[in-house]
C-alpha positions as a Markdown table, in Angstrom:
| # | Residue | x | y | z |
|---|---|---|---|---|
| 1 | Met | -31.9 | 13.0 | -12.5 |
| 2 | Ile | -28.8 | 11.3 | -11.1 |
| 3 | Glu | -29.2 | 13.2 | -7.8 |
| 4 | Lys | -32.4 | 11.2 | -7.1 |
| 5 | Asp | -30.6 | 7.9 | -7.6 |
| 6 | Ile | -27.7 | 9.0 | -5.3 |
| 7 | Leu | -30.2 | 9.9 | -2.6 |
| 8 | Lys | -31.7 | 6.5 | -3.0 |
| 9 | Ile | -28.3 | 4.9 | -2.6 |
| 10 | Leu | -27.8 | 6.8 | 0.7 |
| 11 | Asn | -31.1 | 5.7 | 2.0 |
| 12 | Leu | -30.3 | 2.1 | 0.9 |
| 13 | Ala | -26.9 | 2.3 | 2.7 |
| 14 | Lys | -28.6 | 3.5 | 5.9 |
| 15 | Ala | -31.1 | 0.7 | 5.8 |
| 16 | Lys | -28.2 | -1.8 | 5.3 |
| 17 | Phe | -26.3 | -0.3 | 8.2 |
| 18 | Asp | -29.3 | -0.5 | 10.5 |
| 19 | Lys | -29.9 | -4.1 | 9.5 |
| 20 | Glu | -26.3 | -5.2 | 10.2 |
| 21 | Lys | -25.6 | -3.1 | 13.3 |
| 22 | Asp | -26.3 | -5.9 | 15.8 |
| 23 | Leu | -24.2 | -8.4 | 13.9 |
| 24 | Val | -21.4 | -5.9 | 13.7 |
| 25 | Ile | -21.4 | -5.3 | 17.4 |
| 26 | Lys | -21.2 | -9.0 | 18.1 |
| 27 | Met | -18.3 | -9.4 | 15.8 |
| 28 | Leu | -16.4 | -6.4 | 17.3 |
| 29 | Gln | -16.9 | -7.7 | 20.8 |
| 30 | Lys | -14.8 | -10.7 | 20.0 |
| 31 | Tyr | -11.7 | -8.5 | 19.9 |
| 32 | Arg | -10.4 | -5.9 | 22.3 |
| 33 | Trp | -10.0 | -2.3 | 21.2 |
| 34 | Ile | -7.0 | -0.6 | 22.9 |
| 35 | Pro | -7.8 | 3.1 | 23.4 |
| 36 | Leu | -4.8 | 5.2 | 23.2 |
| 37 | Asp | -4.5 | 9.0 | 22.6 |
| 38 | Lys | -0.8 | 9.7 | 23.4 |
| 39 | Asp | 2.0 | 10.5 | 21.0 |
| 40 | Met | 5.8 | 10.3 | 21.0 |
| 41 | Glu | 8.5 | 12.0 | 19.1 |
| 42 | Cys | 10.5 | 9.8 | 16.7 |
| 43 | Ser | 12.2 | 9.6 | 13.3 |
| 44 | Cys | 10.2 | 8.2 | 10.4 |
| 45 | Ala | 11.2 | 7.2 | 6.8 |
| 46 | Ala | 8.4 | 6.9 | 4.2 |
| 47 | Val | 8.3 | 6.0 | 0.5 |
| 48 | Asp | 5.8 | 6.2 | -2.3 |
| 49 | Ser | 5.6 | 6.3 | -6.1 |
| 50 | Ser | 3.2 | 6.9 | -8.9 |
| 51 | Phe | 3.3 | 5.3 | -12.4 |
| 52 | Leu | 1.5 | 5.4 | -15.7 |
| 53 | Val | 1.5 | 3.3 | -18.8 |
| 54 | Val | 0.2 | 4.3 | -22.2 |
| 55 | Glu | -0.3 | 2.3 | -25.4 |
| 56 | Ser | 1.6 | 3.8 | -28.3 |
| 57 | Arg | 2.2 | 2.6 | -31.8 |
| 58 | Leu | 5.7 | 1.7 | -30.6 |
| 59 | Gly | 4.4 | -0.5 | -27.7 |
| 60 | Phe | 3.4 | 0.0 | -24.1 |
| 61 | Ile | 5.4 | 2.9 | -22.6 |
| 62 | Tyr | 5.6 | 3.4 | -18.8 |
| 63 | Val | 6.9 | 6.1 | -16.5 |
| 64 | Ile | 7.6 | 5.8 | -12.8 |
| 65 | Gln | 8.3 | 8.6 | -10.3 |
| 66 | Gly | 8.8 | 8.3 | -6.6 |
| 67 | Ile | 10.7 | 9.4 | -3.5 |
| 68 | Ser | 11.7 | 8.2 | -0.1 |
| 69 | Ile | 12.1 | 10.8 | 2.7 |
| 70 | Leu | 13.4 | 10.7 | 6.3 |
| 71 | Tyr | 11.8 | 13.0 | 8.8 |
| 72 | Asn | 12.4 | 13.7 | 12.4 |
| 73 | Ile | 10.3 | 15.4 | 15.1 |
| 74 | Glu | 12.2 | 17.1 | 17.9 |
| 75 | Asn | 10.7 | 19.6 | 20.3 |
| 76 | Asn | 7.5 | 19.5 | 18.2 |
| 77 | Val | 9.5 | 20.7 | 15.1 |
| 78 | Leu | 9.3 | 18.6 | 12.0 |
| 79 | Lys | 12.5 | 18.4 | 10.0 |
| 80 | Lys | 13.4 | 16.7 | 6.7 |
| 81 | Ile | 16.7 | 14.9 | 7.3 |
| 82 | Asp | 17.4 | 13.1 | 4.0 |
| 83 | Phe | 15.6 | 12.1 | 0.8 |
| 84 | Lys | 16.1 | 9.9 | -2.2 |
| 85 | Pro | 14.1 | 10.6 | -5.4 |
| 86 | Phe | 13.9 | 7.9 | -8.1 |
| 87 | Ser | 12.4 | 7.7 | -11.6 |
| 88 | Asp | 12.4 | 5.4 | -14.6 |
| 89 | Ala | 10.8 | 5.1 | -18.0 |
| 90 | Gly | 10.8 | 2.5 | -20.8 |
| 91 | Phe | 8.8 | -0.2 | -22.5 |
| 92 | Ile | 7.0 | -3.3 | -21.1 |
| 93 | Glu | 7.3 | -6.3 | -23.4 |
| 94 | Ile | 5.2 | -9.4 | -23.1 |
| 95 | Gln | 6.1 | -12.6 | -25.0 |
| 96 | Met | 3.2 | -15.0 | -25.1 |
| 97 | Ser | 3.7 | -18.8 | -25.3 |
| 98 | Lys | 3.2 | -20.6 | -28.5 |
| 99 | Gly | -0.5 | -20.7 | -29.5 |
| 100 | Ser | -1.5 | -17.6 | -27.6 |
| 101 | Tyr | -2.2 | -14.5 | -29.6 |
| 102 | Ile | -4.0 | -12.0 | -27.2 |
| 103 | Val | -2.2 | -10.2 | -24.4 |
| 104 | Lys | -4.5 | -9.0 | -21.6 |
| 105 | Lys | -3.8 | -5.5 | -20.5 |
| 106 | Ser | -4.0 | -6.6 | -16.9 |
| 107 | Ile | -0.6 | -8.3 | -17.5 |
| 108 | Tyr | 1.0 | -4.9 | -18.1 |
| 109 | Lys | -0.5 | -3.6 | -14.9 |
| 110 | Lys | 0.9 | -6.6 | -12.9 |
| 111 | Val | 4.4 | -6.1 | -14.4 |
| 112 | Leu | 4.5 | -2.3 | -13.8 |
| 113 | Thr | 3.1 | -2.7 | -10.3 |
| 114 | Glu | 5.8 | -5.2 | -9.4 |
| 115 | Tyr | 8.6 | -3.0 | -10.9 |
| 116 | Ala | 7.3 | 0.1 | -9.1 |
| 117 | Tyr | 7.1 | -1.7 | -5.7 |
| 118 | Thr | 10.7 | -3.0 | -6.3 |
| 119 | Leu | 12.0 | 0.6 | -6.9 |
| 120 | Glu | 10.1 | 1.8 | -3.8 |
| 121 | Leu | 11.6 | -0.9 | -1.6 |
| 122 | Ser | 15.1 | -0.4 | -3.0 |
| 123 | Ser | 15.0 | 3.3 | -2.3 |
| 124 | Ile | 13.7 | 3.0 | 1.3 |
| 125 | Val | 16.2 | 0.2 | 2.0 |
| 126 | Glu | 19.1 | 2.5 | 1.1 |
| 127 | Leu | 17.7 | 5.2 | 3.4 |
| 128 | Val | 17.2 | 2.8 | 6.2 |
| 129 | Lys | 20.8 | 1.4 | 5.9 |
| 130 | Lys | 22.1 | 5.0 | 6.0 |
| 131 | His | 20.1 | 6.3 | 9.0 |
| 132 | Ser | 18.3 | 3.5 | 10.8 |
| 133 | Pro | 15.1 | 5.4 | 11.5 |
| 134 | Asp | 12.7 | 4.5 | 14.3 |
| 135 | Ile | 9.8 | 3.8 | 11.9 |
| 136 | Val | 9.8 | 2.7 | 8.3 |
| 137 | Leu | 6.4 | 3.5 | 6.6 |
| 138 | Leu | 5.1 | 2.1 | 3.3 |
| 139 | Asp | 1.8 | 2.9 | 1.6 |
| 140 | Gly | -0.1 | -0.4 | 1.1 |
| 141 | Ser | -0.5 | -3.7 | 2.8 |
| 142 | Phe | 2.4 | -6.1 | 3.4 |
| 143 | Ile | 0.6 | -8.8 | 1.3 |
| 144 | Ser | 0.2 | -6.4 | -1.7 |
| 145 | Phe | 4.0 | -5.8 | -1.6 |
| 146 | Ala | 4.9 | -9.4 | -1.0 |
| 147 | Met | 2.6 | -11.3 | -3.3 |
| 148 | Ser | 3.9 | -12.8 | -6.6 |
| 149 | Arg | 2.9 | -11.3 | -9.9 |
| 150 | Lys | 4.6 | -13.8 | -12.2 |
| 151 | Thr | 2.7 | -14.3 | -15.3 |
| 152 | Lys | 1.5 | -17.6 | -16.6 |
| 153 | Asn | 1.9 | -18.7 | -20.3 |
| 154 | Ser | 4.1 | -15.6 | -21.0 |
| 155 | Lys | 7.4 | -14.0 | -20.3 |
| 156 | Ala | 7.5 | -10.4 | -19.2 |
| 157 | Tyr | 10.3 | -7.9 | -19.6 |
| 158 | Val | 10.9 | -4.3 | -18.6 |
| 159 | Glu | 13.0 | -2.5 | -21.2 |
| 160 | Ser | 14.1 | 0.4 | -19.0 |
| 161 | Val | 16.4 | 3.3 | -19.9 |
| 162 | Lys | 18.6 | 1.7 | -17.2 |
| 163 | Gly | 18.7 | -1.8 | -18.7 |
| 164 | Arg | 16.5 | -4.8 | -19.6 |
| 165 | Phe | 15.1 | -6.9 | -16.8 |
| 166 | Asn | 12.8 | -9.9 | -16.8 |
| 167 | Leu | 10.0 | -10.2 | -14.3 |
| 168 | Glu | 11.8 | -13.0 | -12.3 |
| 169 | Glu | 14.8 | -10.8 | -11.8 |
| 170 | Ile | 12.6 | -7.9 | -10.6 |
| 171 | Glu | 10.7 | -10.2 | -8.2 |
| 172 | Asp | 13.9 | -11.6 | -6.8 |
| 173 | Leu | 15.2 | -8.1 | -6.0 |
| 174 | Lys | 11.8 | -7.2 | -4.5 |
| 175 | Ile | 12.0 | -10.3 | -2.2 |
| 176 | Asp | 15.5 | -9.4 | -1.1 |
| 177 | Asn | 14.4 | -5.9 | -0.2 |
| 178 | Val | 11.4 | -7.2 | 1.8 |
| 179 | Lys | 13.6 | -9.6 | 3.7 |
| 180 | Asn | 15.9 | -6.7 | 4.5 |
| 181 | Leu | 13.1 | -4.6 | 5.8 |
| 182 | Ala | 11.7 | -7.5 | 7.8 |
| 183 | Asn | 14.9 | -7.2 | 9.9 |
| 184 | His | 14.1 | -3.6 | 10.9 |
| 185 | Arg | 12.0 | -3.8 | 14.0 |
| 186 | Tyr | 9.4 | -1.2 | 13.1 |
| 187 | Thr | 8.7 | -1.6 | 9.4 |
| 188 | Val | 5.0 | -0.7 | 9.0 |
| 189 | Phe | 2.8 | -1.2 | 6.0 |
| 190 | Leu | -0.2 | 1.2 | 6.1 |
| 191 | Ala | -3.2 | 0.6 | 3.9 |
| 192 | Lys | -6.0 | 3.2 | 3.5 |
| 193 | Ser | -8.3 | 0.6 | 2.0 |
| 194 | Ser | -8.5 | -3.2 | 2.2 |
| 195 | Ser | -11.1 | -5.9 | 1.5 |
| 196 | Ala | -9.4 | -8.4 | 3.9 |
| 197 | Gly | -11.6 | -10.1 | 6.5 |
| 198 | Phe | -9.1 | -11.4 | 9.0 |
| 199 | Tyr | -11.2 | -10.6 | 12.0 |
| 200 | Thr | -14.5 | -11.5 | 10.5 |
| 201 | Gln | -13.4 | -14.8 | 8.9 |
| 202 | Gly | -14.2 | -13.3 | 5.5 |
| 203 | Leu | -17.9 | -12.6 | 6.3 |
| 204 | Phe | -17.3 | -8.8 | 5.9 |
| 205 | Pro | -14.3 | -6.7 | 5.2 |
| 206 | Asp | -12.7 | -5.7 | 8.5 |
| 207 | Met | -12.7 | -2.1 | 7.5 |
| 208 | Tyr | -16.4 | -2.2 | 6.9 |
| 209 | Ile | -17.4 | -3.2 | 10.4 |
| 210 | Leu | -14.9 | -0.7 | 11.9 |
| 211 | Glu | -16.5 | 2.0 | 9.7 |
| 212 | Leu | -19.9 | 1.1 | 11.0 |
| 213 | Ala | -18.4 | 1.4 | 14.5 |
| 214 | Arg | -17.3 | 5.0 | 13.7 |
| 215 | Leu | -20.7 | 5.9 | 12.1 |
| 216 | Tyr | -22.7 | 4.5 | 15.0 |
| 217 | Lys | -20.2 | 5.7 | 17.6 |
| 218 | Ile | -19.8 | 2.2 | 19.0 |
| 219 | Glu | -17.4 | 2.5 | 21.9 |
| 220 | Pro | -14.6 | 1.9 | 22.4 |
| 221 | Tyr | -14.1 | 1.0 | 18.7 |
| 222 | Ser | -14.9 | 4.6 | 17.5 |
| 223 | Lys | -12.2 | 6.1 | 19.7 |
| 224 | Pro | -8.5 | 6.7 | 18.8 |
| 225 | Gly | -6.4 | 3.5 | 19.4 |
| 226 | Phe | -5.9 | 0.2 | 17.7 |
| 227 | Leu | -7.6 | -3.3 | 17.5 |
| 228 | Glu | -6.2 | -6.3 | 19.3 |
| 229 | Pro | -3.5 | -7.6 | 16.8 |
| 230 | Leu | -3.8 | -10.9 | 14.9 |
| 231 | Thr | -0.8 | -13.0 | 14.1 |
| 232 | Ile | -1.1 | -15.0 | 10.9 |
| 233 | Asp | 1.0 | -18.0 | 10.1 |
| 234 | Val | 2.4 | -17.5 | 6.6 |
| 235 | Lys | 2.9 | -21.1 | 5.6 |
| 236 | Asn | -0.5 | -22.3 | 6.7 |
| 237 | Ser | -2.6 | -19.3 | 5.5 |
| 238 | Leu | -0.7 | -17.2 | 3.0 |
| 239 | Ser | 1.9 | -19.4 | 1.2 |
| 240 | Lys | -0.4 | -19.4 | -1.9 |
| 241 | Tyr | 0.1 | -15.7 | -2.3 |
| 242 | Ile | 3.6 | -15.1 | -1.0 |
| 243 | Lys | 5.2 | -18.5 | -1.4 |
| 244 | Glu | 8.7 | -17.0 | -2.2 |
| 245 | Leu | 8.8 | -15.5 | 1.3 |
| 246 | Ser | 7.1 | -18.3 | 3.3 |
| 247 | Glu | 10.5 | -19.9 | 4.0 |
| 248 | Thr | 11.9 | -16.7 | 5.5 |
| 249 | Ile | 9.0 | -14.9 | 7.1 |
| 250 | Asn | 7.0 | -17.1 | 9.5 |
| 251 | Asp | 4.4 | -14.7 | 10.7 |
| 252 | Ile | 2.8 | -11.4 | 9.8 |
| 253 | Thr | 0.8 | -9.2 | 12.2 |
| 254 | Val | -2.3 | -7.3 | 11.3 |
| 255 | Thr | -4.3 | -4.7 | 13.1 |
| 256 | Tyr | -6.4 | -1.6 | 12.5 |
| 257 | Thr | -5.8 | 1.8 | 13.9 |
| 258 | Arg | -7.7 | 5.1 | 14.3 |
| 259 | Leu | -5.2 | 8.0 | 14.8 |
| 260 | Lys | -7.8 | 10.6 | 15.5 |
| 261 | His | -11.4 | 10.7 | 16.8 |
| 262 | Gly | -13.9 | 10.7 | 13.9 |
| 263 | Ile | -11.7 | 9.5 | 11.1 |
| 264 | Pro | -11.7 | 6.1 | 9.3 |
| 265 | Val | -9.3 | 3.3 | 10.4 |
| 266 | Tyr | -6.2 | 2.3 | 8.5 |
| 267 | Gln | -4.8 | -1.3 | 8.3 |
| 268 | Leu | -1.3 | -1.8 | 9.7 |
| 269 | Ser | 0.6 | -4.9 | 8.8 |
| 270 | Phe | 4.1 | -6.1 | 9.8 |
| 271 | Pro | 6.4 | -8.8 | 8.4 |
| 272 | Tyr | 6.9 | -10.4 | 11.8 |
| 273 | Arg | 5.1 | -11.0 | 15.1 |
| 274 | Val | 4.2 | -7.8 | 17.0 |
| 275 | Gly | 2.7 | -7.5 | 20.5 |
| 276 | Glu | 0.6 | -4.8 | 22.1 |
| 277 | Glu | 3.6 | -3.0 | 23.7 |
| 278 | Asp | 5.3 | -2.6 | 20.3 |
| 279 | Leu | 2.0 | -1.6 | 18.7 |
| 280 | Ser | 1.6 | 1.1 | 21.3 |
| 281 | Tyr | 5.0 | 2.5 | 20.4 |
| 282 | Val | 4.2 | 2.5 | 16.7 |
| 283 | Tyr | 0.8 | 4.1 | 17.3 |
| 284 | Met | 2.2 | 6.9 | 19.4 |
| 285 | Cys | 4.9 | 7.6 | 16.8 |
| 286 | Leu | 2.4 | 7.7 | 14.0 |
| 287 | Lys | 0.0 | 9.8 | 15.9 |
| 288 | Lys | 2.8 | 12.4 | 16.5 |
| 289 | Tyr | 3.0 | 12.7 | 12.7 |
| 290 | Ser | -0.8 | 12.8 | 12.1 |
| 291 | Pro | -2.4 | 16.0 | 13.4 |
| 292 | Ala | -5.1 | 15.6 | 10.7 |
| 293 | Gly | -5.4 | 11.8 | 11.3 |
| 294 | Tyr | -3.1 | 10.6 | 8.5 |
| 295 | Pro | 0.7 | 10.3 | 8.8 |
| 296 | Ala | 2.3 | 13.4 | 7.2 |
| 297 | Pro | 5.4 | 11.5 | 5.9 |
| 298 | Leu | 3.1 | 9.4 | 3.7 |
| 299 | Glu | 1.1 | 12.4 | 2.6 |
| 300 | Tyr | 4.3 | 14.2 | 1.6 |
| 301 | Val | 5.9 | 11.4 | -0.4 |
| 302 | His | 2.6 | 10.8 | -2.2 |
| 303 | Arg | 2.4 | 14.5 | -3.1 |
| 304 | Phe | 6.0 | 14.8 | -4.2 |
| 305 | Ser | 5.8 | 11.6 | -6.4 |
| 306 | Lys | 2.5 | 12.4 | -8.1 |
| 307 | Leu | 2.8 | 12.1 | -11.8 |
| 308 | Pro | 0.2 | 14.0 | -13.9 |
| 309 | Lys | -1.3 | 12.0 | -16.7 |
| 310 | Arg | -1.3 | 14.9 | -19.1 |
| 311 | Lys | 2.4 | 15.4 | -18.6 |
| 312 | Leu | 3.2 | 12.0 | -20.1 |
| 313 | Met | 0.8 | 12.5 | -23.0 |
| 314 | Asn | 2.2 | 16.0 | -23.8 |
| 315 | Thr | 5.8 | 14.7 | -23.6 |
| 316 | Met | 5.1 | 11.9 | -26.0 |
| 317 | Met | 3.4 | 14.2 | -28.5 |
| 318 | Met | 6.3 | 16.7 | -28.3 |
| 319 | Leu | 8.7 | 13.8 | -29.1 |
| 320 | Gly | 6.6 | 12.6 | -32.0 |
| 321 | Ile | 5.7 | 9.3 | -30.4 |
| 322 | Pro | 2.4 | 8.1 | -32.0 |
| 323 | Ile | -0.3 | 7.2 | -29.5 |
| 324 | Ala | -2.7 | 4.5 | -30.4 |
| 325 | Ser | -5.9 | 6.2 | -31.5 |
| 326 | Gly | -8.3 | 7.1 | -28.6 |
| 327 | Lys | -5.9 | 5.6 | -26.0 |
| 328 | Glu | -5.5 | 7.4 | -22.7 |
| 329 | Pro | -3.0 | 6.5 | -20.0 |
| 330 | Ile | -4.0 | 3.3 | -18.1 |
| 331 | Asp | -4.7 | 4.1 | -14.5 |
| 332 | Leu | -2.6 | 1.9 | -12.2 |
| 333 | Pro | -3.4 | 2.6 | -8.6 |
């Protein structure tokens, strides 16, 4: 039964693509695609983490697990140079202002996301200070890392096994780490998905029109390479989202890259102004690490940091921590 509906969705998608093809081509032609199919050996540090939170009778319990790893390619041989694992667990506590009685679960997601990003950044900053790699690679967009997640009408705390921190302290540390990485010439934020419409002025997501270019084989946009970069003024365009950094970081650069023929694009963002020459270097470095079309360092740190949901539940049950009836771990991508 559901198979018929899925088939209808595919037919609907094809009709939608056909209808928008001409408009997509006109949008794409406003920007140059720089075809590039070369690679270059370099060193690359990457970081990622996974995290879960579950509602228990004792409160909202979280766990975080992550790792940053430095790799190098020399004579076509990939070597792991250094690594720094990290983990944490504890409670998330929300204190509502007077007159408020209901805490939205989205607040717990915001707080844990902020804390996990801060731990990721702290880990990679230590690795960068020690080794100064050619490329620093983070999973996600720069805006997602930099944006404020301070809560309104409430105070948020992380009651970690390592200490108690309020959300303001966590965000201050995160901002310091972002500033530190912004001083490294090739700090790259790579996002596999994004709804941003920088190139389309918000009419469509940028990734949507570039996916159509791949499906319809619209050249040169379907070839390996990257899109003409856009520089965005932080104060004029993004201060609402990353106001704490707008005094330090003046510009961010955004582009989209296809590292192999036939694969989807990824968004690359940088916490500074980047030109085509620098982007060509970044592209060739990433391509060397991406025989399957996705950077292996990010794939590895993601795999090593993966935290199974059932592991958390089983551990809590073994320790005798009562789980709220019918509650499963809350997915926090």
